[in-house]
mmCIF file as Biopython writes it, N, C-alpha, C and O atoms, coordinates in Angstrom:
data_model
#
loop_
_atom_site.group_PDB
_atom_site.id
_atom_site.type_symbol
_atom_site.label_atom_id
_atom_site.label_alt_id
_atom_site.label_comp_id
_atom_site.label_asym_id
_atom_site.label_entity_id
_atom_site.label_seq_id
_atom_site.pdbx_PDB_ins_code
_atom_site.Cartn_x
_atom_site.Cartn_y
_atom_site.Cartn_z
_atom_site.occupancy
_atom_site.B_iso_or_equiv
_atom_site.auth_seq_id
_atom_site.auth_asym_id
_atom_site.pdbx_PDB_model_num
ATOM 1   N N  . MET A ? 1  ? 157.007 86.997  146.549 1.0 0.0 1  A 1 
ATOM 2   C CA . MET A ? 1  ? 156.036 88.040  146.281 1.0 0.0 1  A 1 
ATOM 3   C C  . MET A ? 1  ? 156.310 89.191  147.249 1.0 0.0 1  A 1 
ATOM 4   O O  . MET A ? 1  ? 156.505 88.972  148.445 1.0 0.0 1  A 1 
ATOM 5   N N  . ASN A ? 2  ? 156.322 90.374  146.742 1.0 0.0 2  A 1 
ATOM 6   C CA . ASN A ? 2  ? 156.546 91.559  147.565 1.0 0.0 2  A 1 
ATOM 7   C C  . ASN A ? 2  ? 155.252 92.011  148.229 1.0 0.0 2  A 1 
ATOM 8   O O  . ASN A ? 2  ? 154.171 91.913  147.648 1.0 0.0 2  A 1 
ATOM 9   N N  . GLY A ? 3  ? 155.380 92.508  149.456 1.0 0.0 3  A 1 
ATOM 10  C CA . GLY A ? 3  ? 154.215 93.022  150.171 1.0 0.0 3  A 1 
ATOM 11  C C  . GLY A ? 3  ? 153.371 91.919  150.763 1.0 0.0 3  A 1 
ATOM 12  O O  . GLY A ? 3  ? 153.895 90.937  151.289 1.0 0.0 3  A 1 
ATOM 13  N N  . ARG A ? 4  ? 152.060 92.081  150.677 1.0 0.0 4  A 1 
ATOM 14  C CA . ARG A ? 4  ? 151.134 91.055  151.168 1.0 0.0 4  A 1 
ATOM 15  C C  . ARG A ? 4  ? 151.196 89.864  150.236 1.0 0.0 4  A 1 
ATOM 16  O O  . ARG A ? 4  ? 151.215 90.016  149.015 1.0 0.0 4  A 1 
ATOM 17  N N  . THR A ? 5  ? 151.228 88.683  150.818 1.0 0.0 5  A 1 
ATOM 18  C CA . THR A ? 5  ? 151.247 87.474  149.999 1.0 0.0 5  A 1 
ATOM 19  C C  . THR A ? 5  ? 149.873 86.816  150.013 1.0 0.0 5  A 1 
ATOM 20  O O  . THR A ? 5  ? 148.937 87.318  150.635 1.0 0.0 5  A 1 
ATOM 21  N N  . ASP A ? 6  ? 149.766 85.697  149.326 1.0 0.0 6  A 1 
ATOM 22  C CA . ASP A ? 6  ? 148.515 84.951  149.306 1.0 0.0 6  A 1 
ATOM 23  C C  . ASP A ? 6  ? 148.268 84.226  150.626 1.0 0.0 6  A 1 
ATOM 24  O O  . ASP A ? 6  ? 147.158 83.757  150.878 1.0 0.0 6  A 1 
ATOM 25  N N  . ASP A ? 7  ? 149.291 84.132  151.466 1.0 0.0 7  A 1 
ATOM 26  C CA . ASP A ? 7  ? 149.184 83.483  152.768 1.0 0.0 7  A 1 
ATOM 27  C C  . ASP A ? 7  ? 148.676 84.512  153.778 1.0 0.0 7  A 1 
ATOM 28  O O  . ASP A ? 7  ? 149.334 85.526  154.011 1.0 0.0 7  A 1 
ATOM 29  N N  . SER A ? 8  ? 147.554 84.269  154.355 1.0 0.0 8  A 1 
ATOM 30  C CA . SER A ? 8  ? 146.903 85.223  155.252 1.0 0.0 8  A 1 
ATOM 31  C C  . SER A ? 8  ? 147.856 85.753  156.320 1.0 0.0 8  A 1 
ATOM 32  O O  . SER A ? 8  ? 148.464 84.987  157.068 1.0 0.0 8  A 1 
ATOM 33  N N  . GLY A ? 9  ? 147.972 87.063  156.374 1.0 0.0 9  A 1 
ATOM 34  C CA . GLY A ? 9  ? 148.785 87.712  157.394 1.0 0.0 9  A 1 
ATOM 35  C C  . GLY A ? 9  ? 150.269 87.793  157.083 1.0 0.0 9  A 1 
ATOM 36  O O  . GLY A ? 9  ? 151.008 88.467  157.801 1.0 0.0 9  A 1 
ATOM 37  N N  . GLU A ? 10 ? 150.721 87.128  156.039 1.0 0.0 10 A 1 
ATOM 38  C CA . GLU A ? 10 ? 152.151 87.159  155.713 1.0 0.0 10 A 1 
ATOM 39  C C  . GLU A ? 10 ? 152.488 88.424  154.930 1.0 0.0 10 A 1 
ATOM 40  O O  . GLU A ? 10 ? 151.765 88.819  154.014 1.0 0.0 10 A 1 
ATOM 41  N N  . ARG A ? 11 ? 153.596 89.049  155.308 1.0 0.0 11 A 1 
ATOM 42  C CA . ARG A ? 11 ? 154.081 90.243  154.618 1.0 0.0 11 A 1 
ATOM 43  C C  . ARG A ? 11 ? 155.557 90.053  154.297 1.0 0.0 11 A 1 
ATOM 44  O O  . ARG A ? 11 ? 156.327 89.597  155.143 1.0 0.0 11 A 1 
ATOM 45  N N  . VAL A ? 12 ? 155.945 90.395  153.097 1.0 0.0 12 A 1 
ATOM 46  C CA . VAL A ? 12 ? 157.349 90.412  152.714 1.0 0.0 12 A 1 
ATOM 47  C C  . VAL A ? 12 ? 157.701 91.883  152.534 1.0 0.0 12 A 1 
ATOM 48  O O  . VAL A ? 12 ? 157.222 92.543  151.611 1.0 0.0 12 A 1 
ATOM 49  N N  . ARG A ? 13 ? 158.527 92.373  153.411 1.0 0.0 13 A 1 
ATOM 50  C CA . ARG A ? 13 ? 158.836 93.802  153.455 1.0 0.0 13 A 1 
ATOM 51  C C  . ARG A ? 13 ? 160.145 94.107  152.736 1.0 0.0 13 A 1 
ATOM 52  O O  . ARG A ? 13 ? 160.899 93.199  152.383 1.0 0.0 13 A 1 
ATOM 53  N N  . VAL A ? 14 ? 160.402 95.379  152.526 1.0 0.0 14 A 1 
ATOM 54  C CA . VAL A ? 14 ? 161.636 95.811  151.868 1.0 0.0 14 A 1 
ATOM 55  C C  . VAL A ? 14 ? 162.848 95.306  152.657 1.0 0.0 14 A 1 
ATOM 56  O O  . VAL A ? 14 ? 163.853 94.918  152.062 1.0 0.0 14 A 1 
ATOM 57  N N  . ALA A ? 15 ? 162.762 95.309  153.962 1.0 0.0 15 A 1 
ATOM 58  C CA . ALA A ? 15 ? 163.855 94.789  154.797 1.0 0.0 15 A 1 
ATOM 59  C C  . ALA A ? 15 ? 164.127 93.319  154.493 1.0 0.0 15 A 1 
ATOM 60  O O  . ALA A ? 15 ? 165.279 92.887  154.525 1.0 0.0 15 A 1 
ATOM 61  N N  . ASP A ? 16 ? 163.091 92.550  154.203 1.0 0.0 16 A 1 
ATOM 62  C CA . ASP A ? 16 ? 163.267 91.146  153.825 1.0 0.0 16 A 1 
ATOM 63  C C  . ASP A ? 16 ? 164.014 91.036  152.497 1.0 0.0 16 A 1 
ATOM 64  O O  . ASP A ? 16 ? 164.832 90.136  152.305 1.0 0.0 16 A 1 
ATOM 65  N N  . PHE A ? 17 ? 163.723 91.959  151.587 1.0 0.0 17 A 1 
ATOM 66  C CA . PHE A ? 17 ? 164.435 91.960  150.303 1.0 0.0 17 A 1 
ATOM 67  C C  . PHE A ? 17 ? 165.910 92.289  150.517 1.0 0.0 17 A 1 
ATOM 68  O O  . PHE A ? 17 ? 166.768 91.754  149.814 1.0 0.0 17 A 1 
ATOM 69  N N  . ARG A ? 18 ? 166.211 93.150  151.463 1.0 0.0 18 A 1 
ATOM 70  C CA . ARG A ? 18 ? 167.616 93.454  151.770 1.0 0.0 18 A 1 
ATOM 71  C C  . ARG A ? 18 ? 168.329 92.215  152.306 1.0 0.0 18 A 1 
ATOM 72  O O  . ARG A ? 18 ? 169.492 91.976  151.982 1.0 0.0 18 A 1 
ATOM 73  N N  . THR A ? 19 ? 167.639 91.438  153.115 1.0 0.0 19 A 1 
ATOM 74  C CA . THR A ? 19 ? 168.203 90.181  153.622 1.0 0.0 19 A 1 
ATOM 75  C C  . THR A ? 19 ? 168.450 89.208  152.472 1.0 0.0 19 A 1 
ATOM 76  O O  . THR A ? 19 ? 169.496 88.562  152.423 1.0 0.0 19 A 1 
ATOM 77  N N  . MET A ? 20 ? 167.497 89.098  151.549 1.0 0.0 20 A 1 
ATOM 78  C CA . MET A ? 20 ? 167.673 88.222  150.385 1.0 0.0 20 A 1 
ATOM 79  C C  . MET A ? 20 ? 168.828 88.694  149.514 1.0 0.0 20 A 1 
ATOM 80  O O  . MET A ? 20 ? 169.595 87.880  148.999 1.0 0.0 20 A 1 
ATOM 81  N N  . LEU A ? 21 ? 168.953 90.002  149.349 1.0 0.0 21 A 1 
ATOM 82  C CA . LEU A ? 21 ? 170.055 90.559  148.574 1.0 0.0 21 A 1 
ATOM 83  C C  . LEU A ? 21 ? 171.387 90.187  149.200 1.0 0.0 21 A 1 
ATOM 84  O O  . LEU A ? 21 ? 172.306 89.773  148.493 1.0 0.0 21 A 1 
ATOM 85  N N  . ALA A ? 22 ? 171.506 90.326  150.501 1.0 0.0 22 A 1 
ATOM 86  C CA . ALA A ? 22 ? 172.755 89.984  151.193 1.0 0.0 22 A 1 
ATOM 87  C C  . ALA A ? 22 ? 173.088 88.509  151.009 1.0 0.0 22 A 1 
ATOM 88  O O  . ALA A ? 22 ? 174.247 88.160  150.782 1.0 0.0 22 A 1 
ATOM 89  N N  . TYR A ? 23 ? 172.095 87.649  151.105 1.0 0.0 23 A 1 
ATOM 90  C CA . TYR A ? 23 ? 172.313 86.208  150.911 1.0 0.0 23 A 1 
ATOM 91  C C  . TYR A ? 23 ? 172.794 85.932  149.487 1.0 0.0 23 A 1 
ATOM 92  O O  . TYR A ? 23 ? 173.753 85.188  149.279 1.0 0.0 23 A 1 
ATOM 93  N N  . ALA A ? 24 ? 172.121 86.535  148.517 1.0 0.0 24 A 1 
ATOM 94  C CA . ALA A ? 24 ? 172.486 86.322  147.113 1.0 0.0 24 A 1 
ATOM 95  C C  . ALA A ? 24 ? 173.907 86.800  146.833 1.0 0.0 24 A 1 
ATOM 96  O O  . ALA A ? 24 ? 174.652 86.146  146.103 1.0 0.0 24 A 1 
ATOM 97  N N  . GLN A ? 25 ? 174.283 87.940  147.414 1.0 0.0 25 A 1 
ATOM 98  C CA . GLN A ? 25 ? 175.639 88.455  147.217 1.0 0.0 25 A 1 
ATOM 99  C C  . GLN A ? 25 ? 176.667 87.541  147.865 1.0 0.0 25 A 1 
ATOM 100 O O  . GLN A ? 25 ? 177.723 87.285  147.285 1.0 0.0 25 A 1 
ATOM 101 N N  . GLN A ? 26 ? 176.374 87.055  149.042 1.0 0.0 26 A 1 
ATOM 102 C CA . GLN A ? 26 ? 177.302 86.192  149.758 1.0 0.0 26 A 1 
ATOM 103 C C  . GLN A ? 26 ? 177.507 84.859  149.046 1.0 0.0 26 A 1 
ATOM 104 O O  . GLN A ? 26 ? 178.609 84.311  149.054 1.0 0.0 26 A 1 
ATOM 105 N N  . HIS A ? 27 ? 176.446 84.339  148.431 1.0 0.0 27 A 1 
ATOM 106 C CA . HIS A ? 27 ? 176.501 83.018  147.806 1.0 0.0 27 A 1 
ATOM 107 C C  . HIS A ? 27 ? 176.596 83.072  146.282 1.0 0.0 27 A 1 
ATOM 108 O O  . HIS A ? 27 ? 176.567 82.034  145.620 1.0 0.0 27 A 1 
ATOM 109 N N  . HIS A ? 28 ? 176.709 84.271  145.729 1.0 0.0 28 A 1 
ATOM 110 C CA . HIS A ? 28 ? 176.860 84.462  144.277 1.0 0.0 28 A 1 
ATOM 111 C C  . HIS A ? 28 ? 175.778 83.726  143.482 1.0 0.0 28 A 1 
ATOM 112 O O  . HIS A ? 28 ? 176.066 82.985  142.542 1.0 0.0 28 A 1 
ATOM 113 N N  . ILE A ? 29 ? 174.536 83.951  143.884 1.0 0.0 29 A 1 
ATOM 114 C CA . ILE A ? 29 ? 173.387 83.360  143.214 1.0 0.0 29 A 1 
ATOM 115 C C  . ILE A ? 29 ? 173.354 83.842  141.760 1.0 0.0 29 A 1 
ATOM 116 O O  . ILE A ? 29 ? 173.629 85.010  141.485 1.0 0.0 29 A 1 
ATOM 117 N N  . GLY A ? 30 ? 173.021 82.953  140.845 1.0 0.0 30 A 1 
ATOM 118 C CA . GLY A ? 30 ? 173.041 83.283  139.430 1.0 0.0 30 A 1 
ATOM 119 C C  . GLY A ? 30 ? 171.963 84.264  138.996 1.0 0.0 30 A 1 
ATOM 120 O O  . GLY A ? 30 ? 172.157 85.008  138.034 1.0 0.0 30 A 1 
ATOM 121 N N  . ARG A ? 31 ? 170.837 84.276  139.687 1.0 0.0 31 A 1 
ATOM 122 C CA . ARG A ? 31 ? 169.729 85.138  139.265 1.0 0.0 31 A 1 
ATOM 123 C C  . ARG A ? 31 ? 168.913 85.525  140.487 1.0 0.0 31 A 1 
ATOM 124 O O  . ARG A ? 31 ? 168.648 84.689  141.351 1.0 0.0 31 A 1 
ATOM 125 N N  . LEU A ? 32 ? 168.515 86.783  140.563 1.0 0.0 32 A 1 
ATOM 126 C CA . LEU A ? 32 ? 167.729 87.277  141.688 1.0 0.0 32 A 1 
ATOM 127 C C  . LEU A ? 32 ? 166.514 88.011  141.129 1.0 0.0 32 A 1 
ATOM 128 O O  . LEU A ? 32 ? 166.653 89.078  140.532 1.0 0.0 32 A 1 
ATOM 129 N N  . THR A ? 33 ? 165.343 87.451  141.318 1.0 0.0 33 A 1 
ATOM 130 C CA . THR A ? 33 ? 164.111 88.033  140.785 1.0 0.0 33 A 1 
ATOM 131 C C  . THR A ? 33 ? 162.997 87.921  141.820 1.0 0.0 33 A 1 
ATOM 132 O O  . THR A ? 33 ? 163.179 87.317  142.877 1.0 0.0 33 A 1 
ATOM 133 N N  . TYR A ? 34 ? 161.855 88.502  141.511 1.0 0.0 34 A 1 
ATOM 134 C CA . TYR A ? 34 ? 160.691 88.369  142.386 1.0 0.0 34 A 1 
ATOM 135 C C  . TYR A ? 34 ? 159.404 88.507  141.600 1.0 0.0 34 A 1 
ATOM 136 O O  . TYR A ? 34 ? 159.392 88.928  140.444 1.0 0.0 34 A 1 
ATOM 137 N N  . TRP A ? 35 ? 158.318 88.136  142.268 1.0 0.0 35 A 1 
ATOM 138 C CA . TRP A ? 35 ? 156.979 88.219  141.724 1.0 0.0 35 A 1 
ATOM 139 C C  . TRP A ? 35 ? 156.254 89.283  142.528 1.0 0.0 35 A 1 
ATOM 140 O O  . TRP A ? 35 ? 156.149 89.094  143.740 1.0 0.0 35 A 1 
ATOM 141 N N  . SER A ? 36 ? 155.790 90.278  142.038 1.0 0.0 36 A 1 
ATOM 142 C CA . SER A ? 36 ? 155.820 90.742  140.676 1.0 0.0 36 A 1 
ATOM 143 C C  . SER A ? 36 ? 156.000 92.245  140.680 1.0 0.0 36 A 1 
ATOM 144 O O  . SER A ? 36 ? 155.479 92.941  141.552 1.0 0.0 36 A 1 
ATOM 145 N N  . VAL A ? 37 ? 156.741 92.742  139.701 1.0 0.0 37 A 1 
ATOM 146 C CA . VAL A ? 37 ? 157.105 94.162  139.681 1.0 0.0 37 A 1 
ATOM 147 C C  . VAL A ? 37 ? 155.885 95.068  139.540 1.0 0.0 37 A 1 
ATOM 148 O O  . VAL A ? 37 ? 155.926 96.214  139.988 1.0 0.0 37 A 1 
ATOM 149 N N  . ASN A ? 38 ? 154.812 94.592  138.938 1.0 0.0 38 A 1 
ATOM 150 C CA . ASN A ? 38 ? 153.620 95.441  138.802 1.0 0.0 38 A 1 
ATOM 151 C C  . ASN A ? 38 ? 152.956 95.718  140.153 1.0 0.0 38 A 1 
ATOM 152 O O  . ASN A ? 38 ? 152.110 96.606  140.257 1.0 0.0 38 A 1 
ATOM 153 N N  . ARG A ? 39 ? 153.340 94.951  141.198 1.0 0.0 39 A 1 
ATOM 154 C CA . ARG A ? 39 ? 152.800 95.180  142.539 1.0 0.0 39 A 1 
ATOM 155 C C  . ARG A ? 39 ? 153.720 96.063  143.378 1.0 0.0 39 A 1 
ATOM 156 O O  . ARG A ? 39 ? 153.433 96.316  144.548 1.0 0.0 39 A 1 
ATOM 157 N N  . ASP A ? 40 ? 154.810 96.531  142.802 1.0 0.0 40 A 1 
ATOM 158 C CA . ASP A ? 40 ? 155.830 97.268  143.551 1.0 0.0 40 A 1 
ATOM 159 C C  . ASP A ? 40 ? 155.458 98.745  143.685 1.0 0.0 40 A 1 
ATOM 160 O O  . ASP A ? 40 ? 156.167 99.635  143.215 1.0 0.0 40 A 1 
ATOM 161 N N  . ARG A ? 41 ? 154.331 98.968  144.338 1.0 0.0 41 A 1 
ATOM 162 C CA . ARG A ? 41 ? 153.844 100.322 144.604 1.0 0.0 41 A 1 
ATOM 163 C C  . ARG A ? 41 ? 152.782 100.228 145.691 1.0 0.0 41 A 1 
ATOM 164 O O  . ARG A ? 41 ? 152.188 99.169  145.895 1.0 0.0 41 A 1 
ATOM 165 N N  . PRO A ? 42 ? 152.543 101.338 146.389 1.0 0.0 42 A 1 
ATOM 166 C CA . PRO A ? 42 ? 151.518 101.311 147.430 1.0 0.0 42 A 1 
ATOM 167 C C  . PRO A ? 42 ? 150.121 101.271 146.814 1.0 0.0 42 A 1 
ATOM 168 O O  . PRO A ? 42 ? 149.918 101.675 145.669 1.0 0.0 42 A 1 
ATOM 169 N N  . CYS A ? 43 ? 149.176 100.782 147.587 1.0 0.0 43 A 1 
ATOM 170 C CA . CYS A ? 43 ? 147.793 100.740 147.124 1.0 0.0 43 A 1 
ATOM 171 C C  . CYS A ? 43 ? 147.140 102.106 147.297 1.0 0.0 43 A 1 
ATOM 172 O O  . CYS A ? 43 ? 147.392 102.813 148.273 1.0 0.0 43 A 1 
ATOM 173 N N  . GLY A ? 44 ? 146.321 102.453 146.358 1.0 0.0 44 A 1 
ATOM 174 C CA . GLY A ? 44 ? 145.521 103.670 146.453 1.0 0.0 44 A 1 
ATOM 175 C C  . GLY A ? 44 ? 144.092 103.305 146.814 1.0 0.0 44 A 1 
ATOM 176 O O  . GLY A ? 44 ? 143.782 102.135 147.041 1.0 0.0 44 A 1 
ATOM 177 N N  . SER A ? 45 ? 143.246 104.279 146.865 1.0 0.0 45 A 1 
ATOM 178 C CA . SER A ? 45 ? 141.855 104.030 147.266 1.0 0.0 45 A 1 
ATOM 179 C C  . SER A ? 45 ? 141.096 103.157 146.265 1.0 0.0 45 A 1 
ATOM 180 O O  . SER A ? 45 ? 140.156 102.458 146.642 1.0 0.0 45 A 1 
ATOM 181 N N  . SER A ? 46 ? 141.495 103.193 145.008 1.0 0.0 46 A 1 
ATOM 182 C CA . SER A ? 46 ? 140.790 102.385 144.002 1.0 0.0 46 A 1 
ATOM 183 C C  . SER A ? 46 ? 141.695 101.331 143.370 1.0 0.0 46 A 1 
ATOM 184 O O  . SER A ? 46 ? 141.425 100.867 142.263 1.0 0.0 46 A 1 
ATOM 185 N N  . THR A ? 47 ? 142.768 100.948 144.066 1.0 0.0 47 A 1 
ATOM 186 C CA . THR A ? 47 ? 143.718 99.974  143.534 1.0 0.0 47 A 1 
ATOM 187 C C  . THR A ? 47 ? 143.402 98.598  144.087 1.0 0.0 47 A 1 
ATOM 188 O O  . THR A ? 47 ? 143.210 98.440  145.293 1.0 0.0 47 A 1 
ATOM 189 N N  . ASP A ? 48 ? 143.346 97.592  143.209 1.0 0.0 48 A 1 
ATOM 190 C CA . ASP A ? 48 ? 143.097 96.243  143.701 1.0 0.0 48 A 1 
ATOM 191 C C  . ASP A ? 48 ? 144.412 95.596  144.145 1.0 0.0 48 A 1 
ATOM 192 O O  . ASP A ? 48 ? 145.490 96.041  143.752 1.0 0.0 48 A 1 
ATOM 193 N N  . GLY A ? 49 ? 144.319 94.561  144.953 1.0 0.0 49 A 1 
ATOM 194 C CA . GLY A ? 49 ? 145.476 93.896  145.540 1.0 0.0 49 A 1 
ATOM 195 C C  . GLY A ? 49 ? 146.418 93.238  144.557 1.0 0.0 49 A 1 
ATOM 196 O O  . GLY A ? 49 ? 147.555 92.928  144.910 1.0 0.0 49 A 1 
ATOM 197 N N  . ASP A ? 50 ? 145.971 93.016  143.328 1.0 0.0 50 A 1 
ATOM 198 C CA . ASP A ? 50 ? 146.850 92.413  142.323 1.0 0.0 50 A 1 
ATOM 199 C C  . ASP A ? 50 ? 147.770 93.426  141.670 1.0 0.0 50 A 1 
ATOM 200 O O  . ASP A ? 50 ? 148.691 93.048  140.946 1.0 0.0 50 A 1 
ATOM 201 N N  . SER A ? 51 ? 147.534 94.711  141.914 1.0 0.0 51 A 1 
ATOM 202 C CA . SER A ? 51 ? 148.355 95.732  141.268 1.0 0.0 51 A 1 
ATOM 203 C C  . SER A ? 51 ? 149.022 96.676  142.261 1.0 0.0 51 A 1 
ATOM 204 O O  . SER A ? 51 ? 149.406 97.793  141.913 1.0 0.0 51 A 1 
ATOM 205 N N  . CYS A ? 52 ? 149.156 96.211  143.508 1.0 0.0 52 A 1 
ATOM 206 C CA . CYS A ? 52 ? 149.864 96.986  144.526 1.0 0.0 52 A 1 
ATOM 207 C C  . CYS A ? 52 ? 150.332 96.037  145.621 1.0 0.0 52 A 1 
ATOM 208 O O  . CYS A ? 52 ? 149.848 94.909  145.720 1.0 0.0 52 A 1 
ATOM 209 N N  . SER A ? 53 ? 151.266 96.489  146.436 1.0 0.0 53 A 1 
ATOM 210 C CA . SER A ? 53 ? 151.893 95.603  147.417 1.0 0.0 53 A 1 
ATOM 211 C C  . SER A ? 53 ? 151.057 95.372  148.670 1.0 0.0 53 A 1 
ATOM 212 O O  . SER A ? 53 ? 151.171 94.320  149.300 1.0 0.0 53 A 1 
ATOM 213 N N  . GLY A ? 54 ? 150.231 96.324  149.035 1.0 0.0 54 A 1 
ATOM 214 C CA . GLY A ? 54 ? 149.450 96.186  150.248 1.0 0.0 54 A 1 
ATOM 215 C C  . GLY A ? 54 ? 150.209 96.577  151.508 1.0 0.0 54 A 1 
ATOM 216 O O  . GLY A ? 54 ? 149.703 96.387  152.615 1.0 0.0 54 A 1 
ATOM 217 N N  . VAL A ? 55 ? 151.405 97.115  151.361 1.0 0.0 55 A 1 
ATOM 218 C CA . VAL A ? 55 ? 152.196 97.586  152.505 1.0 0.0 55 A 1 
ATOM 219 C C  . VAL A ? 55 ? 152.621 99.026  152.240 1.0 0.0 55 A 1 
ATOM 220 O O  . VAL A ? 55 ? 152.558 99.500  151.105 1.0 0.0 55 A 1 
ATOM 221 N N  . THR A ? 56 ? 153.051 99.715  153.284 1.0 0.0 56 A 1 
ATOM 222 C CA . THR A ? 56 ? 153.522 101.082 153.138 1.0 0.0 56 A 1 
ATOM 223 C C  . THR A ? 56 ? 154.874 101.068 152.430 1.0 0.0 56 A 1 
ATOM 224 O O  . THR A ? 56 ? 155.812 100.417 152.890 1.0 0.0 56 A 1 
ATOM 225 N N  . GLN A ? 57 ? 154.970 101.766 151.338 1.0 0.0 57 A 1 
ATOM 226 C CA . GLN A ? 57 ? 156.209 101.825 150.559 1.0 0.0 57 A 1 
ATOM 227 C C  . GLN A ? 57 ? 156.128 102.954 149.556 1.0 0.0 57 A 1 
ATOM 228 O O  . GLN A ? 57 ? 155.058 103.520 149.326 1.0 0.0 57 A 1 
ATOM 229 N N  . GLN A ? 58 ? 157.255 103.279 148.961 1.0 0.0 58 A 1 
ATOM 230 C CA . GLN A ? 58 ? 157.310 104.175 147.818 1.0 0.0 58 A 1 
ATOM 231 C C  . GLN A ? 58 ? 157.331 103.306 146.559 1.0 0.0 58 A 1 
ATOM 232 O O  . GLN A ? 58 ? 157.732 102.144 146.625 1.0 0.0 58 A 1 
ATOM 233 N N  . PRO A ? 59 ? 156.911 103.845 145.424 1.0 0.0 59 A 1 
ATOM 234 C CA . PRO A ? 59 ? 156.946 103.047 144.202 1.0 0.0 59 A 1 
ATOM 235 C C  . PRO A ? 59 ? 158.350 102.488 143.929 1.0 0.0 59 A 1 
ATOM 236 O O  . PRO A ? 59 ? 159.349 103.202 144.015 1.0 0.0 59 A 1 
ATOM 237 N N  . TYR A ? 60 ? 158.391 101.225 143.608 1.0 0.0 60 A 1 
ATOM 238 C CA . TYR A ? 60 ? 159.596 100.485 143.205 1.0 0.0 60 A 1 
ATOM 239 C C  . TYR A ? 60 ? 160.652 100.350 144.302 1.0 0.0 60 A 1 
ATOM 240 O O  . TYR A ? 60 ? 161.831 100.175 143.995 1.0 0.0 60 A 1 
ATOM 241 N N  . ASP A ? 61 ? 160.254 100.428 145.573 1.0 0.0 61 A 1 
ATOM 242 C CA . ASP A ? 61 ? 161.208 100.215 146.662 1.0 0.0 61 A 1 
ATOM 243 C C  . ASP A ? 61 ? 161.852 98.830  146.592 1.0 0.0 61 A 1 
ATOM 244 O O  . ASP A ? 61 ? 163.054 98.695  146.824 1.0 0.0 61 A 1 
ATOM 245 N N  . TYR A ? 62 ? 161.071 97.814  146.277 1.0 0.0 62 A 1 
ATOM 246 C CA . TYR A ? 62 ? 161.604 96.455  146.208 1.0 0.0 62 A 1 
ATOM 247 C C  . TYR A ? 62 ? 162.578 96.320  145.036 1.0 0.0 62 A 1 
ATOM 248 O O  . TYR A ? 62 ? 163.657 95.743  145.178 1.0 0.0 62 A 1 
ATOM 249 N N  . LEU A ? 63 ? 162.195 96.847  143.901 1.0 0.0 63 A 1 
ATOM 250 C CA . LEU A ? 63 ? 163.056 96.799  142.723 1.0 0.0 63 A 1 
ATOM 251 C C  . LEU A ? 63 ? 164.382 97.502  142.977 1.0 0.0 63 A 1 
ATOM 252 O O  . LEU A ? 63 ? 165.431 97.033  142.533 1.0 0.0 63 A 1 
ATOM 253 N N  . LYS A ? 64 ? 164.342 98.599  143.672 1.0 0.0 64 A 1 
ATOM 254 C CA . LYS A ? 64 ? 165.566 99.353  143.968 1.0 0.0 64 A 1 
ATOM 255 C C  . LYS A ? 64 ? 166.546 98.532  144.795 1.0 0.0 64 A 1 
ATOM 256 O O  . LYS A ? 64 ? 167.758 98.699  144.661 1.0 0.0 64 A 1 
ATOM 257 N N  . VAL A ? 65 ? 166.040 97.653  145.644 1.0 0.0 65 A 1 
ATOM 258 C CA . VAL A ? 65 ? 166.922 96.770  146.408 1.0 0.0 65 A 1 
ATOM 259 C C  . VAL A ? 65 ? 167.576 95.750  145.471 1.0 0.0 65 A 1 
ATOM 260 O O  . VAL A ? 65 ? 168.798 95.597  145.472 1.0 0.0 65 A 1 
ATOM 261 N N  . PHE A ? 66 ? 166.772 95.066  144.685 1.0 0.0 66 A 1 
ATOM 262 C CA . PHE A ? 66 ? 167.312 93.984  143.844 1.0 0.0 66 A 1 
ATOM 263 C C  . PHE A ? 66 ? 168.191 94.498  142.707 1.0 0.0 66 A 1 
ATOM 264 O O  . PHE A ? 66 ? 169.046 93.756  142.224 1.0 0.0 66 A 1 
ATOM 265 N N  . THR A ? 67 ? 168.012 95.736  142.266 1.0 0.0 67 A 1 
ATOM 266 C CA . THR A ? 67 ? 168.878 96.251  141.197 1.0 0.0 67 A 1 
ATOM 267 C C  . THR A ? 67 ? 170.305 96.468  141.689 1.0 0.0 67 A 1 
ATOM 268 O O  . THR A ? 67 ? 171.208 96.692  140.883 1.0 0.0 67 A 1 
ATOM 269 N N  . GLN A ? 68 ? 170.517 96.405  142.985 1.0 0.0 68 A 1 
ATOM 270 C CA . GLN A ? 68 ? 171.864 96.513  143.539 1.0 0.0 68 A 1 
ATOM 271 C C  . GLN A ? 68 ? 172.664 95.225  143.333 1.0 0.0 68 A 1 
ATOM 272 O O  . GLN A ? 68 ? 173.882 95.217  143.511 1.0 0.0 68 A 1 
ATOM 273 N N  . TYR A ? 69 ? 171.994 94.154  142.963 1.0 0.0 69 A 1 
ATOM 274 C CA . TYR A ? 69 ? 172.676 92.861  142.818 1.0 0.0 69 A 1 
ATOM 275 C C  . TYR A ? 69 ? 173.503 92.833  141.535 1.0 0.0 69 A 1 
ATOM 276 O O  . TYR A ? 69 ? 173.012 93.138  140.448 1.0 0.0 69 A 1 
ATOM 277 N N  . THR A ? 70 ? 174.756 92.462  141.690 1.0 0.0 70 A 1 
ATOM 278 C CA . THR A ? 70 ? 175.661 92.382  140.533 1.0 0.0 70 A 1 
ATOM 279 C C  . THR A ? 70 ? 176.235 90.985  140.343 1.0 0.0 70 A 1 
ATOM 280 O O  . THR A ? 70 ? 177.087 90.775  139.480 1.0 0.0 70 A 1 
ATOM 281 N N  . GLY A ? 71 ? 175.778 90.041  141.134 1.0 0.0 71 A 1 
ATOM 282 C CA . GLY A ? 71 ? 176.260 88.659  140.984 1.0 0.0 71 A 1 
ATOM 283 C C  . GLY A ? 71 ? 177.408 88.433  141.844 1.0 0.0 71 A 1 
ATOM 284 O O  . GLY A ? 71 ? 177.958 87.332  141.863 1.0 0.0 71 A 1 
#
């Protein structure tokens, strides 16, 4: 899960996605995905936590990392 997770205080940041991307590239992982793209944007004043990441980011920052994966 990108951003704030269901585990209190845990954050998965864009830098963590870069680390996952590097691992996947090194080990030729068959598929690289995440939960959930609808949360791949910053929260606004009236946005609930299920539709935003809860961390400082630009829209689709996480997706932009994973789209670099070519297998």
